Backbone of each chain as nested JSON, in Angstrom:
{
  "chains": [
    {"id": "A", "residues": [
      {"number": 1, "name": "UNK", "atoms": {"N": [115.669, 133.745, 96.322], "CA": [115.128, 133.065, 95.157], "C": [115.808, 131.701, 95.011]}},
      {"number": 2, "name": "UNK", "atoms": {"N": [115.006, 130.716, 94.608], "CA": [115.563, 129.399, 94.308], "C": [115.741, 129.284, 92.797]}},
      {"number": 3, "name": "UNK", "atoms": {"N": [116.955, 128.989, 92.389], "CA": [117.253, 128.878, 90.969], "C": [117.81, 127.482, 90.703]}},
      {"number": 4, "name": "UNK", "atoms": {"N": [117.422, 126.945, 89.57], "CA": [117.868, 125.609, 89.2], "C": [118.698, 125.711, 87.923]}},
      {"number": 5, "name": "UNK", "atoms": {"N": [119.915, 125.217, 87.963], "CA": [120.78, 125.226, 86.782], "C": [121.042, 123.779, 86.371]}},
      {"number": 6, "name": "UNK", "atoms": {"N": [120.713, 123.456, 85.136], "CA": [120.995, 122.11, 84.618], "C": [122.147, 122.199, 83.637]}},
      {"number": 7, "name": "UNK", "atoms": {"N": [123.101, 121.312, 83.782], "CA": [124.281, 121.283, 82.92], "C": [124.336, 119.904, 82.273]}},
      {"number": 8, "name": "UNK", "atoms": {"N": [124.493, 119.869, 80.951], "CA": [124.441, 118.582, 80.259], "C": [125.417, 118.584, 79.079]}},
      {"number": 9, "name": "UNK", "atoms": {"N": [125.873, 117.416, 78.67], "CA": [126.798, 117.354, 77.531], "C": [126.115, 117.875, 76.271]}},
      {"number": 10, "name": "UNK", "atoms": {"N": [126.844, 118.661, 75.479], "CA": [126.288, 119.182, 74.23], "C": [126.035, 118.05, 73.249]}},
      {"number": 11, "name": "UNK", "atoms": {"N": [125.082, 118.278, 72.358], "CA": [124.813, 117.352, 71.258], "C": [126.124, 117.024, 70.545]}},
      {"number": 12, "name": "UNK", "atoms": {"N": [126.37, 115.767, 70.277], "CA": [127.557, 115.385, 69.509], "C": [128.782, 115.153, 70.367]}},
      {"number": 13, "name": "UNK", "atoms": {"N": [128.72, 115.573, 71.632], "CA": [129.842, 115.328, 72.531], "C": [129.672, 113.947, 73.148]}},
      {"number": 14, "name": "UNK", "atoms": {"N": [130.74, 113.173, 73.129], "CA": [130.698, 111.832, 73.698], "C": [130.359, 111.896, 75.185]}},
      {"number": 15, "name": "UNK", "atoms": {"N": [129.488, 110.997, 75.64], "CA": [129.087, 110.986, 77.048], "C": [129.298, 109.579, 77.599]}},
      {"number": 16, "name": "UNK", "atoms": {"N": [130.528, 109.231, 77.979], "CA": [130.813, 107.858, 78.423], "C": [130.022, 107.469, 79.67]}},
      {"number": 17, "name": "UNK", "atoms": {"N": [129.762, 108.439, 80.552], "CA": [128.981, 108.123, 81.756], "C": [127.563, 107.698, 81.368]}},
      {"number": 18, "name": "UNK", "atoms": {"N": [126.953, 108.456, 80.456], "CA": [125.61, 108.113, 79.989], "C": [125.585, 106.749, 79.316]}},
      {"number": 19, "name": "UNK", "atoms": {"N": [126.612, 106.471, 78.5], "CA": [126.688, 105.174, 77.807], "C": [126.791, 104.03, 78.82]}},
      {"number": 20, "name": "UNK", "atoms": {"N": [127.609, 104.237, 79.853], "CA": [127.782, 103.195, 80.876], "C": [126.469, 102.941, 81.612]}},
      {"number": 21, "name": "UNK", "atoms": {"N": [125.737, 104.018, 81.897], "CA": [124.46, 103.888, 82.602], "C": [123.454, 103.171, 81.702]}},
      {"number": 22, "name": "UNK", "atoms": {"N": [123.427, 103.522, 80.419], "CA": [122.501, 102.871, 79.482], "C": [122.788, 101.368, 79.419]}},
      {"number": 23, "name": "UNK", "atoms": {"N": [124.088, 101.02, 79.377], "CA": [124.458, 99.599, 79.323], "C": [124.037, 98.888, 80.608]}},
      {"number": 24, "name": "UNK", "atoms": {"N": [124.261, 99.539, 81.75], "CA": [123.9, 98.93, 83.041], "C": [122.387, 98.75, 83.145]}},
      {"number": 25, "name": "UNK", "atoms": {"N": [121.63, 99.728, 82.664], "CA": [120.162, 99.608, 82.705], "C": [119.708, 98.454, 81.821]}},
      {"number": 26, "name": "UNK", "atoms": {"N": [120.352, 98.282, 80.667], "CA": [120.041, 97.16, 79.793], "C": [120.268, 95.83, 80.499]}},
      {"number": 27, "name": "UNK", "atoms": {"N": [121.415, 95.731, 81.194], "CA": [121.729, 94.493, 81.919], "C": [120.73, 94.231, 83.04]}},
      {"number": 28, "name": "UNK", "atoms": {"N": [120.149, 95.305, 83.601], "CA": [119.168, 95.154, 84.682], "C": [117.774, 94.825, 84.137]}},
      {"number": 29, "name": "UNK", "atoms": {"N": [117.655, 94.7, 82.817], "CA": [116.377, 94.298, 82.236], "C": [115.584, 95.419, 81.599]}},
      {"number": 30, "name": "UNK", "atoms": {"N": [116.115, 96.635, 81.63], "CA": [115.401, 97.759, 81.009], "C": [115.757, 97.824, 79.523]}},
      {"number": 31, "name": "UNK", "atoms": {"N": [115.164, 96.886, 78.767], "CA": [115.506, 96.734, 77.357], "C": [115.013, 97.904, 76.516]}},
      {"number": 32, "name": "UNK", "atoms": {"N": [114.048, 98.661, 77.032], "CA": [113.478, 99.756, 76.243], "C": [114.392, 100.981, 76.201]}},
      {"number": 33, "name": "UNK", "atoms": {"N": [115.434, 100.985, 77.013], "CA": [116.318, 102.162, 77.068], "C": [117.153, 102.239, 75.793]}},
      {"number": 34, "name": "UNK", "atoms": {"N": [117.02, 103.348, 75.074], "CA": [117.762, 103.515, 73.832], "C": [119.021, 104.345, 74.04]}},
      {"number": 35, "name": "UNK", "atoms": {"N": [118.931, 105.345, 74.929], "CA": [120.081, 106.226, 75.129], "C": [119.94, 106.94, 76.469]}},
      {"number": 36, "name": "UNK", "atoms": {"N": [121.067, 107.227, 77.092], "CA": [121.077, 108.011, 78.333], "C": [122.137, 109.096, 78.195]}},
      {"number": 37, "name": "UNK", "atoms": {"N": [121.78, 110.317, 78.574], "CA": [122.757, 111.401, 78.671], "C": [122.772, 111.817, 80.134]}},
      {"number": 38, "name": "UNK", "atoms": {"N": [123.969, 111.934, 80.695], "CA": [124.092, 112.241, 82.123], "C": [124.545, 113.68, 82.304]}},
      {"number": 39, "name": "UNK", "atoms": {"N": [123.832, 114.408, 83.126], "CA": [124.195, 115.794, 83.418], "C": [124.145, 116.078, 84.9]}},
      {"number": 40, "name": "UNK", "atoms": {"N": [124.264, 117.339, 85.245], "CA": [124.233, 117.754, 86.641], "C": [123.15, 118.799, 86.831]}},
      {"number": 41, "name": "UNK", "atoms": {"N": [122.66, 118.855, 88.056], "CA": [121.68, 119.889, 88.364], "C": [122.083, 120.564, 89.669]}},
      {"number": 42, "name": "UNK", "atoms": {"N": [122.006, 121.874, 89.697], "CA": [122.384, 122.636, 90.888], "C": [121.184, 123.446, 91.349]}},
      {"number": 43, "name": "UNK", "atoms": {"N": [120.833, 123.265, 92.612], "CA": [119.753, 124.04, 93.219], "C": [120.418, 125.15, 94.024]}},
      {"number": 44, "name": "UNK", "atoms": {"N": [120.253, 126.376, 93.571], "CA": [120.976, 127.5, 94.166], "C": [119.995, 128.425, 94.856]}},
      {"number": 45, "name": "UNK", "atoms": {"N": [120.296, 128.744, 96.117], "CA": [119.489, 129.692, 96.885], "C": [120.205, 131.038, 96.829]}},
      {"number": 46, "name": "UNK", "atoms": {"N": [119.581, 132.011, 96.162], "CA": [120.19, 133.327, 95.967], "C": [119.408, 134.358, 96.774]}},
      {"number": 47, "name": "UNK", "atoms": {"N": [120.112, 135.196, 97.537], "CA": [119.456, 136.275, 98.288], "C": [118.845, 137.277, 97.318]}},
      {"number": 48, "name": "UNK", "atoms": {"N": [117.75, 137.916, 97.726], "CA": [117.107, 138.923, 96.887], "C": [115.774, 138.444, 96.376]}},
      {"number": 49, "name": "UNK", "atoms": {"N": [114.981, 139.367, 95.814], "CA": [113.617, 139.044, 95.399], "C": [113.39, 139.33, 93.923]}},
      {"number": 50, "name": "UNK", "atoms": {"N": [114.462, 139.599, 93.183], "CA": [114.336, 139.955, 91.768], "C": [114.647, 138.729, 90.911]}},
      {"number": 51, "name": "UNK", "atoms": {"N": [113.599, 138.144, 90.344], "CA": [113.763, 136.9, 89.58], "C": [114.678, 137.099, 88.372]}},
      {"number": 52, "name": "UNK", "atoms": {"N": [114.509, 138.234, 87.677], "CA": [115.348, 138.518, 86.502], "C": [116.821, 138.568, 86.882]}},
      {"number": 53, "name": "UNK", "atoms": {"N": [117.115, 139.276, 87.994], "CA": [118.501, 139.413, 88.454], "C": [119.051, 138.051, 88.873]}},
      {"number": 54, "name": "UNK", "atoms": {"N": [118.227, 137.261, 89.567], "CA": [118.667, 135.939, 90.024], "C": [118.994, 135.055, 88.825]}},
      {"number": 55, "name": "UNK", "atoms": {"N": [118.167, 135.154, 87.791], "CA": [118.41, 134.33, 86.611], "C": [119.706, 134.749, 85.909]}},
      {"number": 56, "name": "UNK", "atoms": {"N": [119.901, 136.068, 85.769], "CA": [121.117, 136.565, 85.116], "C": [122.348, 136.16, 85.923]}},
      {"number": 57, "name": "UNK", "atoms": {"N": [122.224, 136.241, 87.232], "CA": [123.31, 135.867, 88.136], "C": [123.66, 134.384, 87.974]}},
      {"number": 58, "name": "UNK", "atoms": {"N": [122.627, 133.547, 87.962], "CA": [122.84, 132.102, 87.829], "C": [123.474, 131.767, 86.482]}},
      {"number": 59, "name": "UNK", "atoms": {"N": [123.107, 132.538, 85.468], "CA": [123.67, 132.328, 84.137], "C": [125.186, 132.593, 84.167]}},
      {"number": 60, "name": "UNK", "atoms": {"N": [125.572, 133.66, 84.874], "CA": [127.004, 133.962, 85.01], "C": [127.71, 132.858, 85.795]}},
      {"number": 61, "name": "UNK", "atoms": {"N": [127.047, 132.357, 86.855], "CA": [127.65, 131.263, 87.646], "C": [127.91, 130.044, 86.774]}},
      {"number": 62, "name": "UNK", "atoms": {"N": [126.943, 129.743, 85.907], "CA": [127.088, 128.582, 85.024], "C": [128.267, 128.78, 84.089]}},
      {"number": 63, "name": "UNK", "atoms": {"N": [128.371, 129.999, 83.52], "CA": [129.458, 130.259, 82.571], "C": [130.822, 130.253, 83.246]}},
      {"number": 64, "name": "UNK", "atoms": {"N": [130.859, 130.749, 84.486], "CA": [132.149, 130.904, 85.183], "C": [132.61, 129.619, 85.867]}},
      {"number": 65, "name": "UNK", "atoms": {"N": [131.657, 128.834, 86.37], "CA": [132.068, 127.717, 87.228], "C": [131.329, 126.402, 86.969]}},
      {"number": 66, "name": "UNK", "atoms": {"N": [129.997, 126.477, 86.828], "CA": [129.214, 125.236, 86.876], "C": [129.336, 124.407, 85.603]}},
      {"number": 67, "name": "UNK", "atoms": {"N": [129.451, 125.078, 84.463], "CA": [129.505, 124.352, 83.187], "C": [130.851, 124.576, 82.51]}},
      {"number": 68, "name": "UNK", "atoms": {"N": [131.305, 123.566, 81.806], "CA": [132.429, 123.727, 80.883], "C": [131.794, 123.97, 79.517]}},
      {"number": 69, "name": "UNK", "atoms": {"N": [131.703, 125.24, 79.127], "CA": [130.88, 125.579, 77.956], "C": [131.475, 125.095, 76.632]}},
      {"number": 70, "name": "UNK", "atoms": {"N": [132.695, 124.576, 76.667], "CA": [133.253, 123.982, 75.448], "C": [132.483, 122.703, 75.102]}},
      {"number": 71, "name": "UNK", "atoms": {"N": [132.176, 121.933, 76.108], "CA": [131.536, 120.636, 75.856], "C": [130.152, 120.506, 76.498]}},
      {"number": 72, "name": "UNK", "atoms": {"N": [129.762, 121.499, 77.317], "CA": [128.488, 121.38, 78.025], "C": [127.573, 122.565, 77.743]}},
      {"number": 73, "name": "UNK", "atoms": {"N": [126.3, 122.271, 77.622], "CA": [125.286, 123.311, 77.579], "C": [124.652, 123.444, 78.947]}},
      {"number": 74, "name": "UNK", "atoms": {"N": [123.878, 124.497, 79.147], "CA": [123.18, 124.632, 80.432], "C": [121.881, 125.387, 80.222]}},
      {"number": 75, "name": "UNK", "atoms": {"N": [120.953, 125.206, 81.166], "CA": [119.791, 126.093, 81.199], "C": [119.501, 126.482, 82.641]}},
      {"number": 76, "name": "UNK", "atoms": {"N": [118.828, 127.606, 82.766], "CA": [118.596, 128.213, 84.082], "C": [117.098, 128.415, 84.246]}},
      {"number": 77, "name": "UNK", "atoms": {"N": [116.579, 128.042, 85.418], "CA": [115.151, 128.232, 85.672], "C": [114.978, 128.775, 87.081]}},
      {"number": 78, "name": "UNK", "atoms": {"N": [114.269, 129.895, 87.207], "CA": [113.946, 130.417, 88.534], "C": [112.723, 129.662, 89.025]}},
      {"number": 79, "name": "UNK", "atoms": {"N": [112.867, 128.987, 90.181], "CA": [111.802, 128.106, 90.66], "C": [110.852, 128.861, 91.588]}},
      {"number": 80, "name": "UNK", "atoms": {"N": [111.382, 129.697, 92.444], "CA": [110.546, 130.484, 93.373], "C": [111.342, 131.654, 93.921]}}
    ]},
    {"id": "B", "residues": [
      {"number": 1, "name": "UNK", "atoms": {"N": [110.041, 107.775, 73.962], "CA": [109.724, 108.839, 74.907], "C": [111.015, 109.347, 75.545]}},
      {"number": 2, "name": "UNK", "atoms": {"N": [111.051, 110.665, 75.755], "CA": [112.181, 111.244, 76.472], "C": [111.758, 111.453, 77.926]}},
      {"number": 3, "name": "UNK", "atoms": {"N": [112.534, 110.903, 78.824], "CA": [112.223, 111.017, 80.242], "C": [113.413, 111.655, 80.946]}},
      {"number": 4, "name": "UNK", "atoms": {"N": [113.111, 112.505, 81.907], "CA": [114.157, 113.195, 82.647], "C": [114.063, 112.768, 84.106]}},
      {"number": 5, "name": "UNK", "atoms": {"N": [115.162, 112.271, 84.638], "CA": [115.198, 111.879, 86.057], "C": [116.195, 112.779, 86.773]}},
      {"number": 6, "name": "UNK", "atoms": {"N": [115.73, 113.457, 87.8], "CA": [116.621, 114.288, 88.616], "C": [116.855, 113.594, 89.946]}},
      {"number": 7, "name": "UNK", "atoms": {"N": [118.106, 113.53, 90.354], "CA": [118.489, 112.883, 91.617], "C": [119.213, 113.926, 92.454]}},
      {"number": 8, "name": "UNK", "atoms": {"N": [118.811, 114.057, 93.709], "CA": [119.383, 115.129, 94.537], "C": [119.493, 114.665, 95.987]}},
      {"number": 9, "name": "UNK", "atoms": {"N": [120.427, 115.242, 96.759], "CA": [120.567, 114.842, 98.157], "C": [119.288, 115.171, 98.928]}},
      {"number": 10, "name": "UNK", "atoms": {"N": [118.862, 114.241, 99.794], "CA": [117.67, 114.47, 100.61], "C": [117.901, 115.627, 101.569]}},
      {"number": 11, "name": "UNK", "atoms": {"N": [116.812, 116.28, 101.949], "CA": [116.861, 117.303, 102.997], "C": [117.576, 116.739, 104.222]}},
      {"number": 12, "name": "UNK", "atoms": {"N": [118.508, 117.505, 104.771], "CA": [119.163, 117.075, 105.999], "C": [120.399, 116.241, 105.771]}},
      {"number": 13, "name": "UNK", "atoms": {"N": [120.586, 115.78, 104.537], "CA": [121.795, 115.019, 104.215], "C": [122.898, 116.002, 103.831]}},
      {"number": 14, "name": "UNK", "atoms": {"N": [124.068, 115.812, 104.413], "CA": [125.203, 116.68, 104.118], "C": [125.536, 116.608, 102.626]}},
      {"number": 15, "name": "UNK", "atoms": {"N": [125.818, 117.764, 102.036], "CA": [126.148, 117.802, 100.608], "C": [127.464, 118.555, 100.428]}},
      {"number": 16, "name": "UNK", "atoms": {"N": [128.59, 117.869, 100.646], "CA": [129.888, 118.56, 100.595], "C": [130.183, 119.173, 99.224]}},
      {"number": 17, "name": "UNK", "atoms": {"N": [129.719, 118.516, 98.161], "CA": [129.941, 119.073, 96.82], "C": [129.224, 120.418, 96.676]}},
      {"number": 18, "name": "UNK", "atoms": {"N": [127.969, 120.454, 97.116], "CA": [127.22, 121.71, 97.057], "C": [127.877, 122.796, 97.888]}},
      {"number": 19, "name": "UNK", "atoms": {"N": [128.35, 122.414, 99.07], "CA": [129.02, 123.382, 99.954], "C": [130.276, 123.943, 99.281]}},
      {"number": 20, "name": "UNK", "atoms": {"N": [131.056, 123.067, 98.649], "CA": [132.282, 123.499, 97.982], "C": [131.967, 124.449, 96.833]}},
      {"number": 21, "name": "UNK", "atoms": {"N": [130.891, 124.147, 96.1], "CA": [130.494, 125.012, 94.987], "C": [130.024, 126.365, 95.502]}},
      {"number": 22, "name": "UNK", "atoms": {"N": [129.243, 126.359, 96.594], "CA": [128.767, 127.621, 97.169], "C": [129.958, 128.484, 97.602]}},
      {"number": 23, "name": "UNK", "atoms": {"N": [130.951, 127.847, 98.229], "CA": [132.136, 128.595, 98.668], "C": [132.889, 129.155, 97.464]}},
      {"number": 24, "name": "UNK", "atoms": {"N": [133.035, 128.351, 96.425], "CA": [133.752, 128.801, 95.227], "C": [133.012, 129.952, 94.556]}},
      {"number": 25, "name": "UNK", "atoms": {"N": [131.685, 129.871, 94.511], "CA": [130.904, 130.958, 93.911], "C": [131.092, 132.241, 94.718]}},
      {"number": 26, "name": "UNK", "atoms": {"N": [131.115, 132.124, 96.046], "CA": [131.362, 133.294, 96.901], "C": [132.698, 133.934, 96.575]}},
      {"number": 27, "name": "UNK", "atoms": {"N": [133.738, 133.109, 96.437], "CA": [135.073, 133.63, 96.122], "C": [135.097, 134.301, 94.756]}},
      {"number": 28, "name": "UNK", "atoms": {"N": [134.233, 133.839, 93.841], "CA": [134.177, 134.442, 92.505], "C": [133.35, 135.734, 92.491]}},
      {"number": 29, "name": "UNK", "atoms": {"N": [132.831, 136.132, 93.651], "CA": [132.115, 137.4, 93.722], "C": [130.6, 137.269, 93.781]}},
      {"number": 30, "name": "UNK", "atoms": {"N": [130.089, 136.041, 93.775], "CA": [128.638, 135.846, 93.853], "C": [128.216, 135.812, 95.316]}},
      {"number": 31, "name": "UNK", "atoms": {"N": [128.208, 137.015, 95.913], "CA": [127.956, 137.129, 97.351], "C": [126.51, 136.796, 97.711]}},
      {"number": 32, "name": "UNK", "atoms": {"N": [125.613, 136.833, 96.744], "CA": [124.198, 136.606, 97.03], "C": [123.878, 135.121, 97.219]}},
      {"number": 33, "name": "UNK", "atoms": {"N": [124.839, 134.249, 96.896], "CA": [124.573, 132.81, 97.001], "C": [124.514, 132.387, 98.466]}},
      {"number": 34, "name": "UNK", "atoms": {"N": [123.379, 131.837, 98.878], "CA": [123.211, 131.404, 100.26], "C": [123.479, 129.917, 100.422]}},
      {"number": 35, "name": "UNK", "atoms": {"N": [123.094, 129.147, 99.415], "CA": [123.25, 127.69, 99.538], "C": [123.214, 127.057, 98.151]}},
      {"number": 36, "name": "UNK", "atoms": {"N": [123.944, 125.965, 98.0], "CA": [123.898, 125.194, 96.751], "C": [123.727, 123.723, 97.122]}},
      {"number": 37, "name": "UNK", "atoms": {"N": [122.838, 123.053, 96.427], "CA": [122.701, 121.597, 96.526], "C": [123.012, 121.043, 95.139]}},
      {"number": 38, "name": "UNK", "atoms": {"N": [123.874, 120.041, 95.107], "CA": [124.304, 119.498, 93.813], "C": [123.655, 118.14, 93.58]}},
      {"number": 39, "name": "UNK", "atoms": {"N": [123.052, 117.982, 92.421], "CA": [122.426, 116.719, 92.072], "C": [122.802, 116.297, 90.665]}},
      {"number": 40, "name": "UNK", "atoms": {"N": [122.132, 115.265, 90.196], "CA": [122.399, 114.758, 88.853], "C": [121.103, 114.747, 88.06]}},
      {"number": 41, "name": "UNK", "atoms": {"N": [121.233, 114.824, 86.761], "CA": [120.05, 114.72, 85.913], "C": [120.365, 113.748, 84.778]}},
      {"number": 42, "name": "UNK", "atoms": {"N": [119.41, 112.862, 84.5], "CA": [119.589, 111.863, 83.454], "C": [118.495, 112.039, 82.409]}},
      {"number": 43, "name": "UNK", "atoms": {"N": [118.917, 112.193, 81.161], "CA": [117.975, 112.294, 80.061], "C": [117.926, 110.917, 79.412]}},
      {"number": 44, "name": "UNK", "atoms": {"N": [116.802, 110.255, 79.533], "CA": [116.697, 108.861, 79.093], "C": [115.742, 108.761, 77.914]}},
      {"number": 45, "name": "UNK", "atoms": {"N": [116.206, 108.103, 76.866], "CA": [115.375, 107.863, 75.692], "C": [114.85, 106.438, 75.784]}},
      {"number": 46, "name": "UNK", "atoms": {"N": [113.532, 106.308, 75.958], "CA": [112.912, 105.0, 76.148], "C": [112.044, 104.683, 74.941]}},
      {"number": 47, "name": "UNK", "atoms": {"N": [112.19, 103.479, 74.406], "CA": [111.365, 103.052, 73.284], "C": [109.908, 102.921, 73.724]}},
      {"number": 48, "name": "UNK", "atoms": {"N": [108.977, 103.173, 72.797], "CA": [107.559, 103.054, 73.121], "C": [106.885, 104.406, 73.128]}},
      {"number": 49, "name": "UNK", "atoms": {"N": [105.537, 104.391, 73.166], "CA": [104.788, 105.641, 73.049], "C": [103.85, 105.855, 74.239]}},
      {"number": 50, "name": "UNK", "atoms": {"N": [104.017, 105.036, 75.288], "CA": [103.131, 105.124, 76.446], "C": [103.831, 105.929, 77.55]}},
      {"number": 51, "name": "UNK", "atoms": {"N": [103.366, 107.158, 77.758], "CA": [104.017, 108.052, 78.727], "C": [103.952, 107.49, 80.146]}},
      {"number": 52, "name": "UNK", "atoms": {"N": [102.805, 106.926, 80.495], "CA": [102.627, 106.358, 81.842], "C": [103.63, 105.236, 82.09]}},
      {"number": 53, "name": "UNK", "atoms": {"N": [103.758, 104.343, 81.083], "CA": [104.682, 103.218, 81.204], "C": [106.122, 103.706, 81.282]}},
      {"number": 54, "name": "UNK", "atoms": {"N": [106.438, 104.706, 80.456], "CA": [107.803, 105.24, 80.451], "C": [108.136, 105.839, 81.815]}},
      {"number": 55, "name": "UNK", "atoms": {"N": [107.166, 106.535, 82.394], "CA": [107.413, 107.15, 83.702], "C": [107.622, 106.084, 84.777]}},
      {"number": 56, "name": "UNK", "atoms": {"N": [106.763, 105.05, 84.765], "CA": [106.889, 103.976, 85.747], "C": [108.231, 103.259, 85.579]}},
      {"number": 57, "name": "UNK", "atoms": {"N": [108.629, 103.073, 84.328], "CA": [109.891, 102.414, 84.02], "C": [111.062, 103.249, 84.556]}},
      {"number": 58, "name": "UNK", "atoms": {"N": [111.021, 104.549, 84.303], "CA": [112.096, 105.439, 84.752], "C": [112.172, 105.473, 86.277]}},
      {"number": 59, "name": "UNK", "atoms": {"N": [111.01, 105.375, 86.899], "CA": [110.969, 105.353, 88.357], "C": [111.702, 104.107, 88.889]}},
      {"number": 60, "name": "UNK", "atoms": {"N": [111.48, 102.979, 88.23], "CA": [112.193, 101.755, 88.627], "C": [113.696, 101.899, 88.395]}},
      {"number": 61, "name": "UNK", "atoms": {"N": [114.069, 102.526, 87.258], "CA": [115.498, 102.734, 86.984], "C": [116.143, 103.567, 88.086]}},
      {"number": 62, "name": "UNK", "atoms": {"N": [115.422, 104.6, 88.532], "CA": [115.961, 105.467, 89.589], "C": [116.167, 104.672, 90.861]}},
      {"number": 63, "name": "UNK", "atoms": {"N": [115.16, 103.839, 91.2], "CA": [115.258, 103.073, 92.446], "C": [116.35, 102.013, 92.38]}},
      {"number": 64, "name": "UNK", "atoms": {"N": [116.52, 101.42, 91.189], "CA": [117.464, 100.308, 91.06], "C": [118.9, 100.765, 90.852]}},
      {"number": 65, "name": "UNK", "atoms": {"N": [119.079, 101.895, 90.149], "CA": [120.44, 102.25, 89.738], "C": [120.794, 103.72, 89.908]}},
      {"number": 66, "name": "UNK", "atoms": {"N": [119.901, 104.609, 89.485], "CA": [120.302, 106.017, 89.342], "C": [120.438, 106.729, 90.684]}},
      {"number": 67, "name": "UNK", "atoms": {"N": [119.584, 106.377, 91.636], "CA": [119.608, 107.065, 92.93], "C": [119.992, 106.1, 94.04]}},
      {"number": 68, "name": "UNK", "atoms": {"N": [120.683, 106.621, 95.028], "CA": [120.875, 105.891, 96.278], "C": [119.791, 106.39, 97.217]}},
      {"number": 69, "name": "UNK", "atoms": {"N": [118.693, 105.627, 97.303], "CA": [117.499, 106.156, 97.969], "C": [117.663, 106.317, 99.485]}},
      {"number": 70, "name": "UNK", "atoms": {"N": [118.758, 105.832, 100.036], "CA": [119.012, 106.075, 101.456], "C": [119.292, 107.566, 101.691]}},
      {"number": 71, "name": "UNK", "atoms": {"N": [120.057, 108.141, 100.785], "CA": [120.469, 109.54, 100.973], "C": [119.986, 110.476, 99.865]}},
      {"number": 72, "name": "UNK", "atoms": {"N": [119.399, 109.913, 98.817], "CA": [118.995, 110.753, 97.686], "C": [117.512, 110.609, 97.361]}},
      {"number": 73, "name": "UNK", "atoms": {"N": [116.904, 111.725, 97.02], "CA": [115.557, 111.714, 96.469], "C": [115.639, 111.814, 94.96]}},
      {"number": 74, "name": "UNK", "atoms": {"N": [114.522, 111.571, 94.287], "CA": [114.522, 111.731, 92.825], "C": [113.136, 112.127, 92.358]}},
      {"number": 75, "name": "UNK", "atoms": {"N": [113.083, 112.731, 91.172], "CA": [111.784, 112.91, 90.532], "C": [111.916, 112.603, 89.045]}},
      {"number": 76, "name": "UNK", "atoms": {"N": [110.786, 112.244, 88.47], "CA": [110.754, 111.756, 87.091], "C": [109.769, 112.621, 86.312]}},
      {"number": 77, "name": "UNK", "atoms": {"N": [110.188, 113.042, 85.118], "CA": [109.298, 113.847, 84.285], "C": [109.381, 113.343, 82.849]}},
      {"number": 78, "name": "UNK", "atoms": {"N": [108.231, 113.024, 82.275], "CA": [108.208, 112.645, 80.861], "C": [108.193, 113.942, 80.051]}},
      {"number": 79, "name": "UNK", "atoms": {"N": [109.198, 114.121, 79.199], "CA": [109.356, 115.389, 78.487], "C": [108.63, 115.354, 77.141]}},
      {"number": 80, "name": "UNK", "atoms": {"N": [108.722, 114.231, 76.432], "CA": [108.046, 114.118, 75.119], "C": [107.915, 112.653, 74.732]}}
    ]}
  ]
}
């Protein structure tokens, strides 16, 4: 199964990387950009054919390793 | 408009970060993990109400700044 985990800064948490990117985009002429939040995405190939199990597994991976749940949220999507 | 840009290593491009994460997940007991590819995701807030324009704009941002198109692919999705 292919699972996609997205990890992003929680609402209210400062995101200096996103701010820097927003400023750089402004300097490049993208004046319409109001805000940028920068996160990570992990494409995980998990053995097995049980989508529910793969999703639960990926959720544990996010909690244990991929996300810092103090400051980051995450979501999990089984792609195929 | 809220636009989401995902940037990820192209097929065939070495992804040492993904490899390191896959190995770490294995050590944590996630034996079912076969492969991990690590990418980035940017949540961009763009002024205006034209979804087509926002998407085209985000595509230019990806090409100019967010992605290194030599080694990275990207996709753009208008969320709202």
